[in-house]
C-alpha positions in Angstrom: 15.5 104.8 -47.8 17.7 103.2 -46.1 17.9 105.2 -43.3 14.0 105.2 -42.7 14.2 101.4 -42.4 16.5 101.3 -39.7 14.6 103.6 -37.9 11.6 101.5 -38.5 13.5 98.8 -37.7 14.6 100.1 -34.6 11.3 101.9 -33.3 9.8 98.0 -34.0 12.1 96.4 -32.2 11.6 99.6 -29.1 8.0 98.8 -28.7 8.3 95.2 -28.4 10.8 95.3 -25.8 8.4 98.3 -23.7 5.7 95.8 -24.5 7.9 93.2 -23.0 9.2 95.2 -20.0 5.3 96.8 -19.3 4.2 92.9 -19.1 7.2 91.9 -17.0 6.3 94.6 -14.8 2.7 93.5 -13.9 4.1 90.4 -13.6 6.4 91.5 -10.6 3.2 93.4 -9.4 1.4 90.3 -8.9 -1.3 91.5 -11.4 -2.4 88.3 -13.5 -2.3 88.1 -17.4 -5.1 90.0 -19.0 -5.6 92.7 -16.1 -5.7 96.5 -16.3 -2.2 98.7 -15.6 -3.6 102.5 -16.6 -0.6 103.8 -18.6 1.8 101.0 -18.2 -0.5 99.2 -20.5 -1.1 102.4 -22.8 2.7 103.8 -23.2 5.3 101.5 -22.1 5.8 100.3 -25.9 5.6 103.7 -27.0 7.9 105.0 -24.2 10.7 102.2 -24.8 10.8 102.5 -28.5 11.1 106.5 -28.4 13.7 106.3 -25.9 15.9 103.6 -28.1 15.6 105.6 -30.9 16.7 108.9 -28.9 19.7 106.4 -28.0 20.6 105.9 -31.1 20.6 109.7 -32.5 17.3 108.8 -34.4 15.0 110.7 -32.5 13.9 114.4 -34.6 11.0 115.1 -32.8 10.4 118.1 -30.2 8.9 118.0 -26.7 5.7 119.5 -28.3 5.6 116.6 -31.1 6.3 114.5 -28.2 3.4 115.1 -25.7 1.4 114.9 -28.8 2.4 111.5 -29.7 1.8 110.1 -25.7 -1.6 112.1 -26.0 -2.6 110.7 -29.3 -1.5 107.0 -28.2 -3.7 107.2 -24.8 -7.0 108.4 -26.8 -6.3 105.8 -29.3 -5.3 103.0 -27.0 -8.5 103.3 -25.2 -10.8 104.5 -27.8 -10.3 101.1 -30.2 -10.3 98.9 -26.7 -13.8 100.8 -26.3 -14.9 100.0 -29.6 -13.6 96.5 -29.6 -15.3 95.7 -26.6 -18.7 96.9 -27.6 -18.5 94.9 -30.8 -17.7 91.6 -29.1 -14.7 91.4 -30.3 -13.2 91.8 -26.8 -14.3 90.5 -23.3 -13.3 93.6 -21.2 -12.8 96.9 -22.5 -8.9 97.5 -21.4 
């Protein structure tokens, strides 16, 4: 379906922009690369992707689904980073 392809593209571009924006903010705050910035590291990509989809009228989630997605993203982001650290795939747990 063409609509799903476009939505996927918009969400992907939004996620990339959000990640770059998070890195930009960290540099402006004087944080070195690789340093933790709680919530900014975990949510910037998601929030910008959802905002872009909303502005382009492609966002169809209600408030409860949005909150669930935010909480799920936080839990998965933290959990996978800790697991990668414990498996020695990452040098830091963030």
